C-alpha positions in Angstrom: 0.0 0.0 0.0 1.1 3.5 -0.7 1.5 6.0 2.2 -1.7 7.9 1.3 -3.8 4.8 1.1 -2.4 3.5 4.4 -3.1 6.9 6.1 -6.6 7.0 4.7 -7.3 3.4 5.8 -6.2 4.3 9.4 -8.2 7.5 9.5 -11.3 5.7 8.2 -11.0 3.0 10.8 -10.3 5.4 13.6 -13.1 7.7 12.7 -15.8 5.1 12.2 -15.0 3.4 15.5 -14.4 6.6 17.5 -17.9 7.9 16.7 -19.5 4.5 16.7 -18.1 3.3 20.0 -19.6 6.3 21.9 -23.0 4.8 21.3 -22.1 1.3 22.4 -22.0 -0.2 25.9 -18.8 -1.4 27.4 -19.3 -5.1 26.6 -19.7 -4.4 22.8 -16.7 -2.1 22.9 -14.7 -4.8 24.6 -15.8 -7.3 22.0 -14.6 -5.0 19.2 -11.2 -4.5 20.9 -10.8 -8.3 21.1 -11.8 -8.7 17.5 -9.3 -6.0 16.4 -6.6 -7.5 18.6 -7.1 -11.0 17.2 -7.2 -9.6 13.6 -3.9 -7.7 14.2 -2.4 -10.9 15.6 -3.5 -13.1 12.7 -3.1 -10.6 9.8 -0.2 -8.5 11.1 0.1 -4.8 10.9 -3.0 -3.3 9.3 -3.9 0.4 9.5 -7.7 -0.1 9.6 -7.5 -2.6 12.5 -5.0 -0.4 14.3 -7.4 2.6 14.1 -10.2 0.3 15.3 -8.3 -0.8 18.3 -7.1 2.7 19.2 -10.6 4.2 19.0 -12.4 1.4 20.9 -9.6 1.2 23.5 -9.9 5.0 24.0 -13.7 4.5 24.5 -13.1 1.8 27.1 -10.5 3.9 28.9 -13.1 6.8 29.1 -15.8 4.4 30.3 -13.5 3.0 32.9 -12.4 6.4 34.2 -16.0 7.5 34.4 -16.9 4.4 36.3 -14.0 4.7 38.8 -14.2 8.5 39.3 -17.8 9.5 38.8 -18.7 13.2 38.5 -21.2 14.2 41.1 -23.1 17.4 40.5 
């Protein structure tokens, strides 16, 4: 893959799962992280899967921090 196609594939994967994972609960996001991790293990370095694992992992991190440190108004 050329550099532009690789970058575009990463951005598409990251964007889709960044906006999509906000609407999911933690169990589905965890499932997507596992799918992406297995895909990266089996296929090897792939920009779309890397963007997917970054976005859903970031979502899980935010959910975990909100669960551990809830904001009380």
